C-alpha positions as CSV (number, residue, x, y, z in Angstrom):
1,M,-24.5,-31.0,58.7
2,M,-21.1,-30.0,57.1
3,R,-19.3,-27.2,59.0
4,F,-18.0,-24.3,56.8
5,T,-14.6,-23.6,58.4
6,A,-12.5,-20.4,58.0
7,A,-9.9,-22.6,56.1
8,A,-12.6,-23.8,53.6
9,A,-13.7,-20.2,53.1
10,V,-10.2,-19.2,52.2
11,A,-10.0,-22.2,49.8
12,V,-13.2,-21.2,48.1
13,A,-12.1,-17.5,47.7
14,V,-8.8,-18.7,46.1
15,V,-10.6,-21.0,43.7
16,S,-13.1,-18.2,42.8
17,A,-10.3,-15.7,42.3
18,D,-8.5,-18.2,40.0
19,A,-11.7,-18.9,38.1
20,R,-12.2,-15.2,37.2
21,P,-10.9,-14.2,33.8
22,S,-7.8,-12.0,33.8
23,R,-8.1,-8.4,33.1
24,A,-8.5,-7.9,29.4
25,D,-6.0,-6.0,27.1
26,T,-7.5,-4.0,24.3
27,I,-6.0,-4.7,20.9
28,F,-6.0,-2.1,18.1
29,V,-5.5,-3.1,14.5
30,S,-5.2,-0.5,11.7
31,N,-6.8,-1.5,8.4
32,E,-5.1,0.3,5.6
33,K,-7.7,-0.5,2.9
34,D,-10.9,0.0,5.0
35,N,-9.9,3.3,6.7
36,T,-10.7,1.8,10.0
37,V,-9.2,0.5,13.3
38,T,-10.5,-2.8,14.7
39,V,-10.7,-2.9,18.5
40,I,-10.6,-6.4,20.1
41,D,-11.1,-7.6,23.6
42,S,-8.2,-9.9,24.4
43,N,-10.2,-12.2,26.7
44,T,-13.1,-12.9,24.4
45,L,-11.2,-12.1,21.1
46,K,-14.4,-10.4,20.0
47,V,-14.5,-7.1,18.1
48,V,-15.8,-4.5,20.4
49,K,-15.7,-1.6,18.0
50,T,-14.6,-0.6,14.5
51,I,-13.4,3.0,14.5
52,E,-13.6,5.0,11.3
53,T,-10.4,6.9,10.7
54,G,-8.8,9.1,8.1
55,A,-7.7,7.6,4.9
56,R,-5.0,4.8,4.9
57,P,-4.3,4.3,8.6
58,R,-1.0,2.7,9.3
59,G,1.3,3.4,12.2
60,M,-0.1,3.8,15.7
61,A,1.4,4.7,19.1
62,F,0.0,5.3,22.6
63,S,0.8,8.1,25.0
64,P,2.8,6.8,28.0
65,D,-0.3,6.7,30.2
66,F,-2.2,4.8,27.4
67,K,-5.0,7.3,27.6
68,E,-4.5,8.4,24.0
69,L,-3.8,6.5,20.8
70,F,-2.3,8.4,17.8
71,I,-3.0,7.0,14.4
72,C,-1.2,7.9,11.2
73,A,-3.9,8.6,8.5
74,G,-1.4,8.8,5.6
75,D,-3.7,9.9,2.7
76,D,-5.3,12.6,4.8
77,N,-1.9,14.0,6.1
78,R,-3.0,13.9,9.7
79,L,-3.0,12.1,13.0
80,D,-6.3,10.9,14.5
81,V,-6.3,10.9,18.3
82,V,-8.4,8.3,20.0
83,D,-9.6,8.3,23.6
84,T,-8.8,4.8,24.6
85,E,-11.7,4.6,27.2
86,T,-14.4,5.9,25.0
87,L,-12.9,4.6,21.8
88,E,-13.9,7.9,20.1
89,I,-11.7,10.2,18.0
90,T,-11.4,13.4,20.1
91,R,-9.2,15.5,17.8
92,T,-6.9,15.4,14.8
93,L,-3.3,16.8,14.5
94,E,-1.6,18.1,11.4
95,S,1.2,15.5,10.8
96,G,2.9,16.7,7.7
97,P,2.5,14.9,4.4
98,D,1.9,11.0,4.3
99,P,2.7,10.0,7.9
100,E,3.6,6.3,8.0
101,L,5.1,5.4,11.4
102,L,5.4,7.4,14.6
103,D,6.7,7.3,18.2
104,V,5.9,9.2,21.3
105,D,8.7,10.2,23.6
106,P,8.9,8.7,27.1
107,T,7.6,11.9,28.8
108,G,4.6,12.0,26.5
109,Q,5.4,15.6,25.4
110,R,6.5,15.1,21.8
111,I,5.5,13.0,18.9
112,Y,8.0,12.0,16.1
113,I,6.4,11.3,12.7
114,A,8.0,9.8,9.5
115,N,6.7,11.8,6.5
116,E,7.2,9.3,3.7
117,D,6.4,11.5,0.7
118,E,8.6,14.5,1.7
119,G,11.7,12.9,3.2
120,Y,11.6,14.5,6.6
121,V,10.5,13.9,10.2
122,T,7.9,16.1,11.8
123,V,8.1,16.7,15.6
124,L,4.9,17.8,17.3
125,E,4.1,19.0,20.7
126,R,1.6,16.5,21.9
127,E,-0.9,18.6,23.7
128,S,-1.1,21.6,21.4
129,G,-0.2,19.9,18.1
130,K,2.3,22.6,17.5
131,V,5.1,21.8,15.0
132,L,8.4,22.0,16.8
133,A,10.6,20.9,13.9
134,E,10.8,19.4,10.4
135,I,13.9,17.5,10.1
136,P,15.3,16.4,6.7
137,V,16.3,12.8,6.5
138,G,16.6,10.3,3.6
139,V,14.2,9.4,0.9
140,E,10.9,7.8,2.1
141,P,11.3,7.7,5.8
142,E,9.3,5.1,7.6
143,G,10.7,3.6,10.8
144,M,10.6,5.8,13.9
145,A,11.9,5.0,17.4
146,V,12.7,7.3,20.4
147,S,15.4,6.0,22.6
148,P,14.4,5.0,26.1
149,D,16.5,7.8,27.6
150,N,14.8,10.2,25.3
151,K,18.2,11.5,24.0
152,F,17.8,10.7,20.4
153,T,15.4,9.3,17.8
154,V,16.2,6.8,15.0
155,A,14.4,7.2,11.7
156,T,14.8,4.8,8.7
157,S,14.6,5.8,5.1
158,E,13.5,3.2,2.6
159,Q,15.1,4.5,-0.6
160,T,18.3,5.8,1.0
161,S,18.8,2.5,3.0
162,M,19.9,4.3,6.1
163,A,19.1,4.7,9.8
164,H,19.3,8.3,10.8
165,F,20.2,9.3,14.4
166,I,18.5,12.6,15.4
167,D,19.5,14.6,18.5
168,N,16.3,15.2,20.4
169,E,17.6,18.5,21.9
170,T,18.9,20.1,18.8
171,F,16.7,18.3,16.2
172,K,19.8,17.7,14.1
173,V,20.8,14.5,12.3
174,T,24.1,13.4,14.0
175,A,24.8,10.1,12.1
176,N,23.6,8.2,9.2
177,V,24.1,4.4,9.2
178,L,24.0,2.5,6.0
179,V,21.9,-0.7,6.3
180,D,20.5,-3.1,3.7
181,T,17.8,-2.3,1.1
182,R,14.5,-0.8,2.2
183,P,14.7,-0.5,6.0
184,R,11.3,-0.5,7.5
185,V,11.3,-0.6,11.3
186,A,13.7,0.6,14.1
187,E,13.2,-1.1,17.5
188,F,15.3,-0.6,20.6
189,T,16.2,-3.5,22.8
190,R,14.6,-3.5,26.3
191,D,17.7,-2.1,27.9
192,G,18.1,0.6,25.2
193,K,21.7,-0.5,24.4
194,L,21.0,-1.6,20.8
195,V,18.6,-0.7,18.1
196,W,17.4,-3.3,15.5
197,V,16.6,-2.1,12.0
198,S,14.8,-4.4,9.6
199,A,15.6,-4.3,5.8
200,E,12.7,-5.6,3.9
201,I,14.3,-6.2,0.4
202,G,17.7,-6.8,1.8
203,G,16.3,-9.6,3.9
204,T,18.3,-8.8,7.0
205,V,18.1,-7.0,10.4
206,A,21.0,-4.8,11.3
207,V,21.8,-4.5,15.0
208,I,23.3,-1.1,15.7
209,D,25.2,0.3,18.8
210,P,23.6,3.7,19.3
211,V,26.8,5.0,21.0
212,T,29.3,4.0,18.4
213,R,26.7,4.2,15.6
214,K,28.2,0.9,14.2
215,I,26.5,-2.3,13.1
216,V,27.5,-5.0,15.5
217,K,25.6,-7.8,14.0
218,K,23.5,-8.5,10.8
219,L,20.9,-11.2,11.0
220,A,19.8,-13.2,7.9
221,F,17.0,-15.8,7.6
222,E,16.7,-19.1,5.8
223,I,13.5,-21.1,5.6
224,A,13.4,-24.6,4.0
225,G,11.1,-24.5,0.9
226,V,10.8,-20.6,0.8
227,R,12.6,-18.6,-1.8
228,K,15.0,-16.1,-0.4
229,E,13.4,-13.1,-2.1
230,L,10.1,-13.8,-0.2
231,I,11.8,-13.5,3.2
232,Q,11.2,-9.8,3.9
233,P,11.8,-8.6,7.5
234,V,9.4,-5.8,8.7
235,G,8.1,-5.7,12.2
236,V,10.3,-6.4,15.3
237,R,9.2,-7.1,18.9
238,F,11.0,-8.1,22.0
239,T,9.7,-10.2,24.8
240,K,9.3,-8.6,28.2
241,D,12.5,-10.2,29.5
242,G,14.3,-9.0,26.5
243,K,15.8,-12.4,25.7
244,T,13.7,-13.2,22.6
245,A,13.0,-11.2,19.5
246,F,10.2,-11.8,17.0
247,V,10.7,-10.6,13.4
248,A,7.8,-10.6,10.9
249,L,8.9,-11.9,7.5
250,G,6.2,-10.6,5.2
251,P,5.6,-12.8,2.1
252,A,7.4,-15.7,3.8
253,N,4.2,-15.9,6.0
254,R,6.3,-16.5,9.1
255,V,7.6,-14.9,12.2
256,A,11.2,-15.6,13.0
257,V,12.1,-16.3,16.7
258,V,15.6,-15.0,17.6
259,D,17.6,-15.6,20.7
260,V,18.7,-12.1,21.6
261,P,22.0,-12.8,23.4
262,T,23.4,-15.1,20.8
263,Y,21.4,-13.8,17.7
264,A,20.6,-17.4,16.8
265,V,17.3,-18.0,14.9
266,K,15.6,-20.6,17.0
267,S,12.5,-21.2,14.9
268,Y,9.9,-19.9,12.5
269,I,6.2,-19.6,13.3
270,L,3.7,-20.1,10.4
271,V,1.1,-17.4,10.6
272,G,-1.2,-15.8,8.0
273,Q,-0.3,-14.2,4.7
274,R,2.2,-11.3,4.8
275,P,2.6,-10.7,8.5
276,W,3.5,-7.0,8.9
277,H,3.5,-5.7,12.4
278,M,3.2,-7.3,15.8
279,A,2.4,-6.6,19.5
280,L,2.8,-8.4,22.8
281,S,0.1,-8.8,25.4
282,A,0.6,-6.8,28.6
283,D,1.7,-9.8,30.5
284,G,4.0,-11.0,27.6
285,T,2.3,-14.4,27.1
286,K,0.7,-13.7,23.7
287,L,2.0,-12.3,20.5
288,Y,-0.5,-10.7,18.2
289,V,0.4,-10.7,14.5
290,A,-1.3,-8.6,11.8
291,N,-1.6,-10.5,8.5
292,G,-2.0,-8.1,5.7
293,L,-3.2,-10.4,2.9
294,T,-5.5,-12.7,4.9
295,N,-7.2,-9.8,6.7
296,D,-6.8,-11.4,10.1
297,M,-4.7,-11.4,13.3
298,T,-2.8,-14.5,14.5
299,I,-2.5,-15.2,18.3
300,V,0.7,-16.9,19.1
301,D,1.5,-18.4,22.6
302,V,4.9,-17.1,23.6
303,A,5.8,-20.0,25.9
304,T,5.2,-22.8,23.2
305,L,5.7,-20.6,20.1
306,K,2.6,-22.1,18.6
307,P,-0.2,-20.2,16.8
308,E,-3.5,-20.7,18.7
309,K,-6.1,-18.9,16.7
310,T,-6.9,-16.3,14.1
311,V,-9.3,-13.4,14.4
312,A,-10.8,-11.6,11.4
313,V,-10.2,-7.8,11.2
314,G,-10.5,-5.3,8.4
315,R,-9.0,-5.3,4.9
316,L,-5.2,-5.0,4.7
317,P,-4.3,-4.9,8.4
318,W,-1.1,-3.0,8.9
319,G,-0.3,-1.8,12.4
320,I,-1.2,-3.4,15.8
321,V,-0.8,-2.1,19.4
322,V,-2.1,-3.3,22.7
323,K,-3.4,-1.3,25.7
324,P,-3.2,-3.0,29.1
């Protein structure tokens, strides 16, 4: 008869622990044409729920504790607020006209919203929904990023081709930085020392020093066999270690991989049609890409930079975020 030793018991426990699936992230994808948000389990890659939202959902952002998800419902001029445990909309907030992208400050107290149709940024008190400020910026604001130290917010304006720096204490615009045509997204590096601004029609990404408000680098992209006008940078995401940046290139159907310290473009990942926005898994091993014209999401392995699988979502997927 085989004896079951303590060492064997430990070995079995270790194997059993390794065999268990890792804790699943929850992936949220906003579908602009369906007026829905698709909710996906990251382990099974199955749709667990489709949330009906206001008209034309686009930008999304979590509260810092991930308990609430705020969704820009552009054509209904509101934010839908989702309880991320129950996956139900619990309230709506008046956002100002045509909200497109938004960000929540690191304390979770304020929400900054780009109001595309009216050319200003609305600042809301998160708990009450009270409007704290309406800040005029350039024409058709879209990108929105609160600095990690919560001292200022960067808004981009598509028609004015500028990145606007807003003082979060005074709600005043303190600087306007000219970038290339049709800036879409502002994204701070992990250390908060630089902010990257993508210019869709200009085909570049401007790297701005938030202290001097100067462009320190401008990235351009070249893909063999792809016309230059099809290379349209939109979403930007940094890996957890901050060493690599991913840039979604829209009609080029690719995601650029950029070495952050050197600004060298390392490679291009072929994904679905018109990749728009992206999100990383909580552990940083997967990149999720929303493909607007193929109505799906591509999962990319970050270590190998290879696309692994696509998952169908709703029509015209736009935004994507991940809850750990």
